[in-house]
PDB file with SEQRES, HELIX, SHEET and CRYST1 records, atoms N, CA, C and O in Angstrom:
SEQRES   1 A   75  UNK UNK UNK UNK UNK UNK UNK UNK UNK UNK UNK UNK UNK          
SEQRES   2 A   75  UNK UNK UNK UNK UNK UNK UNK UNK UNK UNK UNK UNK UNK          
SEQRES   3 A   75  UNK UNK UNK UNK UNK UNK UNK UNK UNK UNK UNK UNK UNK          
SEQRES   4 A   75  UNK UNK UNK UNK UNK UNK UNK UNK UNK UNK UNK UNK UNK          
SEQRES   5 A   75  UNK UNK UNK UNK UNK UNK UNK UNK UNK UNK UNK UNK UNK          
SEQRES   6 A   75  UNK UNK UNK UNK UNK UNK UNK UNK UNK UNK                      
HELIX    1 AA1 UNK A    3  UNK A    7  1                                   5    
HELIX    2 AA2 UNK A   11  UNK A   30  1                                  20    
HELIX    3 AA3 UNK A   39  UNK A   53  1                                  15    
HELIX    4 AA4 UNK A   62  UNK A   74  1                                  13    
CRYST1    1.000    1.000    1.000  90.00  90.00  90.00 P 1           1          
ATOM      1  N   UNK A   1     157.586 177.857  93.365  1.00  0.00           N  
ATOM      2  CA  UNK A   1     157.082 176.816  92.481  1.00  0.00           C  
ATOM      3  C   UNK A   1     155.818 176.235  93.105  1.00  0.00           C  
ATOM      4  O   UNK A   1     155.758 175.993  94.311  1.00  0.00           O  
ATOM      5  N   UNK A   2     154.818 176.018  92.271  1.00  0.00           N  
ATOM      6  CA  UNK A   2     153.573 175.451  92.777  1.00  0.00           C  
ATOM      7  C   UNK A   2     153.219 174.182  91.999  1.00  0.00           C  
ATOM      8  O   UNK A   2     153.913 173.806  91.054  1.00  0.00           O  
ATOM      9  N   UNK A   3     152.137 173.532  92.409  1.00  0.00           N  
ATOM     10  CA  UNK A   3     151.746 172.257  91.808  1.00  0.00           C  
ATOM     11  C   UNK A   3     151.437 172.390  90.323  1.00  0.00           C  
ATOM     12  O   UNK A   3     151.731 171.480  89.548  1.00  0.00           O  
ATOM     13  N   UNK A   4     150.853 173.505  89.919  1.00  0.00           N  
ATOM     14  CA  UNK A   4     150.527 173.702  88.501  1.00  0.00           C  
ATOM     15  C   UNK A   4     151.804 173.755  87.674  1.00  0.00           C  
ATOM     16  O   UNK A   4     151.872 173.176  86.590  1.00  0.00           O  
ATOM     17  N   UNK A   5     152.820 174.452  88.187  1.00  0.00           N  
ATOM     18  CA  UNK A   5     154.098 174.516  87.470  1.00  0.00           C  
ATOM     19  C   UNK A   5     154.724 173.130  87.365  1.00  0.00           C  
ATOM     20  O   UNK A   5     155.269 172.769  86.322  1.00  0.00           O  
ATOM     21  N   UNK A   6     154.649 172.364  88.431  1.00  0.00           N  
ATOM     22  CA  UNK A   6     155.218 171.013  88.413  1.00  0.00           C  
ATOM     23  C   UNK A   6     154.458 170.141  87.433  1.00  0.00           C  
ATOM     24  O   UNK A   6     155.069 169.388  86.675  1.00  0.00           O  
ATOM     25  N   UNK A   7     153.127 170.229  87.437  1.00  0.00           N  
ATOM     26  CA  UNK A   7     152.313 169.426  86.519  1.00  0.00           C  
ATOM     27  C   UNK A   7     152.657 169.690  85.062  1.00  0.00           C  
ATOM     28  O   UNK A   7     152.544 168.792  84.228  1.00  0.00           O  
ATOM     29  N   UNK A   8     153.073 170.906  84.746  1.00  0.00           N  
ATOM     30  CA  UNK A   8     153.355 171.246  83.354  1.00  0.00           C  
ATOM     31  C   UNK A   8     154.777 170.876  82.925  1.00  0.00           C  
ATOM     32  O   UNK A   8     155.119 171.020  81.751  1.00  0.00           O  
ATOM     33  N   UNK A   9     155.595 170.410  83.841  1.00  0.00           N  
ATOM     34  CA  UNK A   9     156.982 170.043  83.504  1.00  0.00           C  
ATOM     35  C   UNK A   9     157.025 168.717  82.748  1.00  0.00           C  
ATOM     36  O   UNK A   9     156.183 167.848  82.970  1.00  0.00           O  
ATOM     37  N   UNK A  10     157.999 168.562  81.861  1.00  0.00           N  
ATOM     38  CA  UNK A  10     158.221 167.256  81.243  1.00  0.00           C  
ATOM     39  C   UNK A  10     158.697 166.263  82.315  1.00  0.00           C  
ATOM     40  O   UNK A  10     159.259 166.666  83.333  1.00  0.00           O  
ATOM     41  N   UNK A  11     158.474 164.995  82.083  1.00  0.00           N  
ATOM     42  CA  UNK A  11     158.835 163.958  83.057  1.00  0.00           C  
ATOM     43  C   UNK A  11     160.312 164.032  83.432  1.00  0.00           C  
ATOM     44  O   UNK A  11     160.653 163.920  84.610  1.00  0.00           O  
ATOM     45  N   UNK A  12     161.182 164.216  82.462  1.00  0.00           N  
ATOM     46  CA  UNK A  12     162.620 164.269  82.757  1.00  0.00           C  
ATOM     47  C   UNK A  12     162.938 165.397  83.736  1.00  0.00           C  
ATOM     48  O   UNK A  12     163.763 165.231  84.634  1.00  0.00           O  
ATOM     49  N   UNK A  13     162.287 166.532  83.564  1.00  0.00           N  
ATOM     50  CA  UNK A  13     162.519 167.662  84.467  1.00  0.00           C  
ATOM     51  C   UNK A  13     161.957 167.362  85.858  1.00  0.00           C  
ATOM     52  O   UNK A  13     162.565 167.727  86.865  1.00  0.00           O  
ATOM     53  N   UNK A  14     160.801 166.700  85.918  1.00  0.00           N  
ATOM     54  CA  UNK A  14     160.232 166.312  87.211  1.00  0.00           C  
ATOM     55  C   UNK A  14     161.181 165.370  87.948  1.00  0.00           C  
ATOM     56  O   UNK A  14     161.374 165.493  89.158  1.00  0.00           O  
ATOM     57  N   UNK A  15     161.767 164.437  87.217  1.00  0.00           N  
ATOM     58  CA  UNK A  15     162.698 163.494  87.841  1.00  0.00           C  
ATOM     59  C   UNK A  15     163.940 164.204  88.362  1.00  0.00           C  
ATOM     60  O   UNK A  15     164.429 163.882  89.445  1.00  0.00           O  
ATOM     61  N   UNK A  16     164.457 165.172  87.598  1.00  0.00           N  
ATOM     62  CA  UNK A  16     165.619 165.939  88.073  1.00  0.00           C  
ATOM     63  C   UNK A  16     165.267 166.720  89.338  1.00  0.00           C  
ATOM     64  O   UNK A  16     166.060 166.786  90.276  1.00  0.00           O  
ATOM     65  N   UNK A  17     164.083 167.305  89.355  1.00  0.00           N  
ATOM     66  CA  UNK A  17     163.629 168.043  90.530  1.00  0.00           C  
ATOM     67  C   UNK A  17     163.496 167.106  91.728  1.00  0.00           C  
ATOM     68  O   UNK A  17     163.918 167.443  92.834  1.00  0.00           O  
ATOM     69  N   UNK A  18     162.916 165.944  91.508  1.00  0.00           N  
ATOM     70  CA  UNK A  18     162.748 164.977  92.585  1.00  0.00           C  
ATOM     71  C   UNK A  18     164.102 164.527  93.127  1.00  0.00           C  
ATOM     72  O   UNK A  18     164.276 164.406  94.339  1.00  0.00           O  
ATOM     73  N   UNK A  19     165.055 164.279  92.239  1.00  0.00           N  
ATOM     74  CA  UNK A  19     166.400 163.882  92.668  1.00  0.00           C  
ATOM     75  C   UNK A  19     167.066 164.992  93.474  1.00  0.00           C  
ATOM     76  O   UNK A  19     167.733 164.721  94.473  1.00  0.00           O  
ATOM     77  N   UNK A  20     166.888 166.236  93.043  1.00  0.00           N  
ATOM     78  CA  UNK A  20     167.480 167.367  93.771  1.00  0.00           C  
ATOM     79  C   UNK A  20     166.852 167.503  95.156  1.00  0.00           C  
ATOM     80  O   UNK A  20     167.554 167.753  96.136  1.00  0.00           O  
ATOM     81  N   UNK A  21     165.535 167.340  95.239  1.00  0.00           N  
ATOM     82  CA  UNK A  21     164.862 167.401  96.539  1.00  0.00           C  
ATOM     83  C   UNK A  21     165.328 166.275  97.454  1.00  0.00           C  
ATOM     84  O   UNK A  21     165.576 166.492  98.640  1.00  0.00           O  
ATOM     85  N   UNK A  22     165.447 165.064  96.894  1.00  0.00           N  
ATOM     86  CA  UNK A  22     165.889 163.918  97.690  1.00  0.00           C  
ATOM     87  C   UNK A  22     167.305 164.148  98.210  1.00  0.00           C  
ATOM     88  O   UNK A  22     167.588 163.877  99.376  1.00  0.00           O  
ATOM     89  N   UNK A  23     168.182 164.639  97.365  1.00  0.00           N  
ATOM     90  CA  UNK A  23     169.562 164.914  97.776  1.00  0.00           C  
ATOM     91  C   UNK A  23     169.583 165.964  98.885  1.00  0.00           C  
ATOM     92  O   UNK A  23     170.307 165.816  99.870  1.00  0.00           O  
ATOM     93  N   UNK A  24     168.801 167.009  98.729  1.00  0.00           N  
ATOM     94  CA  UNK A  24     168.738 168.065  99.736  1.00  0.00           C  
ATOM     95  C   UNK A  24     168.202 167.531 101.062  1.00  0.00           C  
ATOM     96  O   UNK A  24     168.753 167.825 102.123  1.00  0.00           O  
ATOM     97  N   UNK A  25     167.127 166.746 100.998  1.00  0.00           N  
ATOM     98  CA  UNK A  25     166.574 166.163 102.222  1.00  0.00           C  
ATOM     99  C   UNK A  25     167.565 165.223 102.887  1.00  0.00           C  
ATOM    100  O   UNK A  25     167.706 165.232 104.110  1.00  0.00           O  
ATOM    101  N   UNK A  26     168.249 164.416 102.096  1.00  0.00           N  
ATOM    102  CA  UNK A  26     169.228 163.476 102.646  1.00  0.00           C  
ATOM    103  C   UNK A  26     170.322 164.214 103.392  1.00  0.00           C  
ATOM    104  O   UNK A  26     170.707 163.812 104.490  1.00  0.00           O  
ATOM    105  N   UNK A  27     170.825 165.286 102.809  1.00  0.00           N  
ATOM    106  CA  UNK A  27     171.878 166.065 103.466  1.00  0.00           C  
ATOM    107  C   UNK A  27     171.347 166.742 104.721  1.00  0.00           C  
ATOM    108  O   UNK A  27     172.036 166.800 105.740  1.00  0.00           O  
ATOM    109  N   UNK A  28     170.136 167.249 104.647  1.00  0.00           N  
ATOM    110  CA  UNK A  28     169.543 167.929 105.800  1.00  0.00           C  
ATOM    111  C   UNK A  28     169.325 166.957 106.951  1.00  0.00           C  
ATOM    112  O   UNK A  28     169.637 167.271 108.099  1.00  0.00           O  
ATOM    113  N   UNK A  29     168.789 165.773 106.645  1.00  0.00           N  
ATOM    114  CA  UNK A  29     168.497 164.805 107.701  1.00  0.00           C  
ATOM    115  C   UNK A  29     169.752 164.184 108.282  1.00  0.00           C  
ATOM    116  O   UNK A  29     169.728 163.692 109.410  1.00  0.00           O  
ATOM    117  N   UNK A  30     170.856 164.197 107.532  1.00  0.00           N  
ATOM    118  CA  UNK A  30     172.122 163.663 108.036  1.00  0.00           C  
ATOM    119  C   UNK A  30     172.864 164.665 108.906  1.00  0.00           C  
ATOM    120  O   UNK A  30     173.814 164.297 109.596  1.00  0.00           O  
ATOM    121  N   UNK A  31     172.449 165.917 108.883  1.00  0.00           N  
ATOM    122  CA  UNK A  31     173.130 166.954 109.666  1.00  0.00           C  
ATOM    123  C   UNK A  31     172.880 166.728 111.159  1.00  0.00           C  
ATOM    124  O   UNK A  31     171.800 166.286 111.550  1.00  0.00           O  
ATOM    125  N   UNK A  32     173.884 167.033 111.994  1.00  0.00           N  
ATOM    126  CA  UNK A  32     173.735 166.800 113.435  1.00  0.00           C  
ATOM    127  C   UNK A  32     172.563 167.545 114.072  1.00  0.00           C  
ATOM    128  O   UNK A  32     171.991 167.072 115.053  1.00  0.00           O  
ATOM    129  N   UNK A  33     172.206 168.696 113.527  1.00  0.00           N  
ATOM    130  CA  UNK A  33     171.120 169.483 114.118  1.00  0.00           C  
ATOM    131  C   UNK A  33     169.795 169.312 113.375  1.00  0.00           C  
ATOM    132  O   UNK A  33     168.894 170.141 113.496  1.00  0.00           O  
ATOM    133  N   UNK A  34     169.687 168.229 112.607  1.00  0.00           N  
ATOM    134  CA  UNK A  34     168.483 168.056 111.793  1.00  0.00           C  
ATOM    135  C   UNK A  34     167.266 167.771 112.662  1.00  0.00           C  
ATOM    136  O   UNK A  34     167.372 167.246 113.771  1.00  0.00           O  
ATOM    137  N   UNK A  35     166.132 168.127 112.131  1.00  0.00           N  
ATOM    138  CA  UNK A  35     164.859 167.822 112.778  1.00  0.00           C  
ATOM    139  C   UNK A  35     164.308 166.574 112.101  1.00  0.00           C  
ATOM    140  O   UNK A  35     163.364 166.641 111.314  1.00  0.00           O  
ATOM    141  N   UNK A  36     164.910 165.446 112.421  1.00  0.00           N  
ATOM    142  CA  UNK A  36     164.511 164.180 111.814  1.00  0.00           C  
ATOM    143  C   UNK A  36     163.083 163.835 112.242  1.00  0.00           C  
ATOM    144  O   UNK A  36     162.468 164.529 113.051  1.00  0.00           O  
ATOM    145  N   UNK A  37     162.593 162.764 111.683  1.00  0.00           N  
ATOM    146  CA  UNK A  37     161.237 162.336 112.012  1.00  0.00           C  
ATOM    147  C   UNK A  37     161.092 162.148 113.520  1.00  0.00           C  
ATOM    148  O   UNK A  37     162.034 161.728 114.193  1.00  0.00           O  
ATOM    149  N   UNK A  38     159.918 162.459 114.040  1.00  0.00           N  
ATOM    150  CA  UNK A  38     159.706 162.291 115.482  1.00  0.00           C  
ATOM    151  C   UNK A  38     159.781 160.815 115.887  1.00  0.00           C  
ATOM    152  O   UNK A  38     159.619 159.922 115.056  1.00  0.00           O  
ATOM    153  N   UNK A  39     160.027 160.581 117.162  1.00  0.00           N  
ATOM    154  CA  UNK A  39     160.185 159.213 117.667  1.00  0.00           C  
ATOM    155  C   UNK A  39     158.978 158.332 117.368  1.00  0.00           C  
ATOM    156  O   UNK A  39     159.127 157.133 117.132  1.00  0.00           O  
ATOM    157  N   UNK A  40     157.788 158.917 117.375  1.00  0.00           N  
ATOM    158  CA  UNK A  40     156.609 158.088 117.161  1.00  0.00           C  
ATOM    159  C   UNK A  40     156.560 157.508 115.749  1.00  0.00           C  
ATOM    160  O   UNK A  40     155.875 156.511 115.522  1.00  0.00           O  
ATOM    161  N   UNK A  41     157.272 158.111 114.797  1.00  0.00           N  
ATOM    162  CA  UNK A  41     157.310 157.551 113.436  1.00  0.00           C  
ATOM    163  C   UNK A  41     157.938 156.166 113.457  1.00  0.00           C  
ATOM    164  O   UNK A  41     157.408 155.232 112.856  1.00  0.00           O  
ATOM    165  N   UNK A  42     159.067 156.031 114.147  1.00  0.00           N  
ATOM    166  CA  UNK A  42     159.743 154.733 114.221  1.00  0.00           C  
ATOM    167  C   UNK A  42     158.839 153.707 114.885  1.00  0.00           C  
ATOM    168  O   UNK A  42     158.776 152.559 114.446  1.00  0.00           O  
ATOM    169  N   UNK A  43     158.143 154.108 115.930  1.00  0.00           N  
ATOM    170  CA  UNK A  43     157.234 153.195 116.626  1.00  0.00           C  
ATOM    171  C   UNK A  43     156.087 152.773 115.708  1.00  0.00           C  
ATOM    172  O   UNK A  43     155.717 151.599 115.678  1.00  0.00           O  
ATOM    173  N   UNK A  44     155.525 153.721 114.962  1.00  0.00           N  
ATOM    174  CA  UNK A  44     154.425 153.408 114.047  1.00  0.00           C  
ATOM    175  C   UNK A  44     154.886 152.451 112.952  1.00  0.00           C  
ATOM    176  O   UNK A  44     154.154 151.533 112.584  1.00  0.00           O  
ATOM    177  N   UNK A  45     156.091 152.660 112.431  1.00  0.00           N  
ATOM    178  CA  UNK A  45     156.621 151.748 111.411  1.00  0.00           C  
ATOM    179  C   UNK A  45     156.834 150.353 111.976  1.00  0.00           C  
ATOM    180  O   UNK A  45     156.525 149.360 111.318  1.00  0.00           O  
ATOM    181  N   UNK A  46     157.362 150.274 113.195  1.00  0.00           N  
ATOM    182  CA  UNK A  46     157.578 148.975 113.835  1.00  0.00           C  
ATOM    183  C   UNK A  46     156.250 148.249 114.034  1.00  0.00           C  
ATOM    184  O   UNK A  46     156.154 147.048 113.778  1.00  0.00           O  
ATOM    185  N   UNK A  47     155.239 148.965 114.483  1.00  0.00           N  
ATOM    186  CA  UNK A  47     153.918 148.363 114.678  1.00  0.00           C  
ATOM    187  C   UNK A  47     153.333 147.878 113.352  1.00  0.00           C  
ATOM    188  O   UNK A  47     152.715 146.814 113.300  1.00  0.00           O  
ATOM    189  N   UNK A  48     153.521 148.642 112.295  1.00  0.00           N  
ATOM    190  CA  UNK A  48     153.018 148.243 110.977  1.00  0.00           C  
ATOM    191  C   UNK A  48     153.737 146.996 110.477  1.00  0.00           C  
ATOM    192  O   UNK A  48     153.103 146.095 109.929  1.00  0.00           O  
ATOM    193  N   UNK A  49     155.053 146.935 110.660  1.00  0.00           N  
ATOM    194  CA  UNK A  49     155.813 145.745 110.253  1.00  0.00           C  
ATOM    195  C   UNK A  49     155.370 144.518 111.034  1.00  0.00           C  
ATOM    196  O   UNK A  49     155.217 143.436 110.467  1.00  0.00           O  
ATOM    197  N   UNK A  50     155.166 144.687 112.327  1.00  0.00           N  
ATOM    198  CA  UNK A  50     154.728 143.572 113.171  1.00  0.00           C  
ATOM    199  C   UNK A  50     153.362 143.070 112.719  1.00  0.00           C  
ATOM    200  O   UNK A  50     153.154 141.862 112.607  1.00  0.00           O  
ATOM    201  N   UNK A  51     152.432 143.981 112.459  1.00  0.00           N  
ATOM    202  CA  UNK A  51     151.097 143.599 112.000  1.00  0.00           C  
ATOM    203  C   UNK A  51     151.158 142.900 110.652  1.00  0.00           C  
ATOM    204  O   UNK A  51     150.427 141.937 110.419  1.00  0.00           O  
ATOM    205  N   UNK A  52     152.015 143.369 109.772  1.00  0.00           N  
ATOM    206  CA  UNK A  52     152.162 142.759 108.451  1.00  0.00           C  
ATOM    207  C   UNK A  52     152.680 141.332 108.574  1.00  0.00           C  
ATOM    208  O   UNK A  52     152.150 140.412 107.950  1.00  0.00           O  
ATOM    209  N   UNK A  53     153.720 141.156 109.382  1.00  0.00           N  
ATOM    210  CA  UNK A  53     154.297 139.815 109.565  1.00  0.00           C  
ATOM    211  C   UNK A  53     153.316 138.855 110.233  1.00  0.00           C  
ATOM    212  O   UNK A  53     153.332 137.656 109.954  1.00  0.00           O  
ATOM    213  N   UNK A  54     152.468 139.375 111.109  1.00  0.00           N  
ATOM    214  CA  UNK A  54     151.504 138.539 111.829  1.00  0.00           C  
ATOM    215  C   UNK A  54     150.235 138.286 111.011  1.00  0.00           C  
ATOM    216  O   UNK A  54     149.345 137.561 111.455  1.00  0.00           O  
ATOM    217  N   UNK A  55     150.152 138.878 109.829  1.00  0.00           N  
ATOM    218  CA  UNK A  55     148.985 138.682 108.981  1.00  0.00           C  
ATOM    219  C   UNK A  55     147.791 139.543 109.371  1.00  0.00           C  
ATOM    220  O   UNK A  55     146.680 139.305 108.897  1.00  0.00           O  
ATOM    221  N   UNK A  56     148.002 140.534 110.222  1.00  0.00           N  
ATOM    222  CA  UNK A  56     146.918 141.423 110.636  1.00  0.00           C  
ATOM    223  C   UNK A  56     146.824 142.659 109.746  1.00  0.00           C  
ATOM    224  O   UNK A  56     145.951 143.505 109.941  1.00  0.00           O  
ATOM    225  N   UNK A  57     147.710 142.760 108.786  1.00  0.00           N  
ATOM    226  CA  UNK A  57     147.717 143.901 107.865  1.00  0.00           C  
ATOM    227  C   UNK A  57     148.166 143.408 106.501  1.00  0.00           C  
ATOM    228  O   UNK A  57     148.768 142.341 106.380  1.00  0.00           O  
ATOM    229  N   UNK A  58     147.869 144.188 105.483  1.00  0.00           N  
ATOM    230  CA  UNK A  58     148.295 143.833 104.136  1.00  0.00           C  
ATOM    231  C   UNK A  58     148.591 145.107 103.355  1.00  0.00           C  
ATOM    232  O   UNK A  58     148.138 146.194 103.714  1.00  0.00           O  
ATOM    233  N   UNK A  59     149.352 144.952 102.289  1.00  0.00           N  
ATOM    234  CA  UNK A  59     149.648 146.081 101.421  1.00  0.00           C  
ATOM    235  C   UNK A  59     148.451 146.347 100.517  1.00  0.00           C  
ATOM    236  O   UNK A  59     147.768 145.421 100.080  1.00  0.00           O  
ATOM    237  N   UNK A  60     148.209 147.629 100.245  1.00  0.00           N  
ATOM    238  CA  UNK A  60     147.225 148.007  99.235  1.00  0.00           C  
ATOM    239  C   UNK A  60     147.889 149.024  98.318  1.00  0.00           C  
ATOM    240  O   UNK A  60     148.863 149.673  98.701  1.00  0.00           O  
ATOM    241  N   UNK A  61     147.357 149.161  97.106  1.00  0.00           N  
ATOM    242  CA  UNK A  61     147.984 150.109  96.185  1.00  0.00           C  
ATOM    243  C   UNK A  61     147.681 151.543  96.609  1.00  0.00           C  
ATOM    244  O   UNK A  61     146.755 151.795  97.379  1.00  0.00           O  
ATOM    245  N   UNK A  62     148.471 152.465  96.099  1.00  0.00           N  
ATOM    246  CA  UNK A  62     148.399 153.859  96.523  1.00  0.00           C  
ATOM    247  C   UNK A  62     147.042 154.485  96.231  1.00  0.00           C  
ATOM    248  O   UNK A  62     146.539 155.258  97.046  1.00  0.00           O  
ATOM    249  N   UNK A  63     146.443 154.172  95.098  1.00  0.00           N  
ATOM    250  CA  UNK A  63     145.137 154.745  94.762  1.00  0.00           C  
ATOM    251  C   UNK A  63     144.086 154.321  95.781  1.00  0.00           C  
ATOM    252  O   UNK A  63     143.271 155.138  96.209  1.00  0.00           O  
ATOM    253  N   UNK A  64     144.098 153.056  96.167  1.00  0.00           N  
ATOM    254  CA  UNK A  64     143.143 152.573  97.172  1.00  0.00           C  
ATOM    255  C   UNK A  64     143.388 153.249  98.511  1.00  0.00           C  
ATOM    256  O   UNK A  64     142.439 153.617  99.205  1.00  0.00           O  
ATOM    257  N   UNK A  65     144.648 153.415  98.878  1.00  0.00           N  
ATOM    258  CA  UNK A  65     144.983 154.079 100.146  1.00  0.00           C  
ATOM    259  C   UNK A  65     144.479 155.517 100.147  1.00  0.00           C  
ATOM    260  O   UNK A  65     143.931 155.980 101.147  1.00  0.00           O  
ATOM    261  N   UNK A  66     144.660 156.222  99.042  1.00  0.00           N  
ATOM    262  CA  UNK A  66     144.193 157.610  98.962  1.00  0.00           C  
ATOM    263  C   UNK A  66     142.671 157.682  99.090  1.00  0.00           C  
ATOM    264  O   UNK A  66     142.143 158.592  99.728  1.00  0.00           O  
ATOM    265  N   UNK A  67     141.970 156.725  98.486  1.00  0.00           N  
ATOM    266  CA  UNK A  67     140.511 156.719  98.584  1.00  0.00           C  
ATOM    267  C   UNK A  67     140.062 156.488 100.026  1.00  0.00           C  
ATOM    268  O   UNK A  67     139.126 157.131 100.499  1.00  0.00           O  
ATOM    269  N   UNK A  68     140.729 155.572 100.718  1.00  0.00           N  
ATOM    270  CA  UNK A  68     140.392 155.294 102.118  1.00  0.00           C  
ATOM    271  C   UNK A  68     140.640 156.527 102.980  1.00  0.00           C  
ATOM    272  O   UNK A  68     139.797 156.903 103.794  1.00  0.00           O  
ATOM    273  N   UNK A  69     141.800 157.151 102.797  1.00  0.00           N  
ATOM    274  CA  UNK A  69     142.125 158.344 103.584  1.00  0.00           C  
ATOM    275  C   UNK A  69     141.170 159.491 103.283  1.00  0.00           C  
ATOM    276  O   UNK A  69     140.771 160.229 104.184  1.00  0.00           O  
ATOM    277  N   UNK A  70     140.810 159.636 102.026  1.00  0.00           N  
ATOM    278  CA  UNK A  70     139.879 160.696 101.640  1.00  0.00           C  
ATOM    279  C   UNK A  70     138.511 160.466 102.283  1.00  0.00           C  
ATOM    280  O   UNK A  70     137.891 161.404 102.783  1.00  0.00           O  
ATOM    281  N   UNK A  71     138.046 159.223 102.269  1.00  0.00           N  
ATOM    282  CA  UNK A  71     136.753 158.900 102.881  1.00  0.00           C  
ATOM    283  C   UNK A  71     136.787 159.157 104.387  1.00  0.00           C  
ATOM    284  O   UNK A  71     135.813 159.652 104.954  1.00  0.00           O  
ATOM    285  N   UNK A  72     137.902 158.825 105.034  1.00  0.00           N  
ATOM    286  CA  UNK A  72     138.025 159.062 106.480  1.00  0.00           C  
ATOM    287  C   UNK A  72     137.987 160.547 106.796  1.00  0.00           C  
ATOM    288  O   UNK A  72     137.407 160.956 107.802  1.00  0.00           O  
ATOM    289  N   UNK A  73     138.597 161.350 105.948  1.00  0.00           N  
ATOM    290  CA  UNK A  73     138.645 162.787 106.232  1.00  0.00           C  
ATOM    291  C   UNK A  73     137.284 163.449 106.035  1.00  0.00           C  
ATOM    292  O   UNK A  73     137.018 164.505 106.610  1.00  0.00           O  
ATOM    293  N   UNK A  74     136.426 162.837 105.230  1.00  0.00           N  
ATOM    294  CA  UNK A  74     135.084 163.384 105.006  1.00  0.00           C  
ATOM    295  C   UNK A  74     134.094 162.928 106.069  1.00  0.00           C  
ATOM    296  O   UNK A  74     133.041 163.542 106.243  1.00  0.00           O  
ATOM    297  N   UNK A  75     134.424 161.863 106.775  1.00  0.00           N  
ATOM    298  CA  UNK A  75     133.496 161.289 107.776  1.00  0.00           C  
ATOM    299  C   UNK A  75     133.416 162.121 109.030  1.00  0.00           C  
ATOM    300  O   UNK A  75     132.684 161.772 109.956  1.00  0.00           O  
TER     301      UNK A  75                                                      
END                                                                             
């Protein structure tokens, strides 16, 4: 399955696919031998929460975040 196939799906089918993927990931990550997120992910999340609470960071919408990341990758 590729992005074009997903784009052509009706919303209900996309939601079913997303639910199936989420269920599969949940089961995989709960397994004793899972390759869960690396330790630095937890540290990065903690740092982001701390910055948010201290007023050094703020939420932005996803479209703005994508534009910022895209600009950084072109620089």
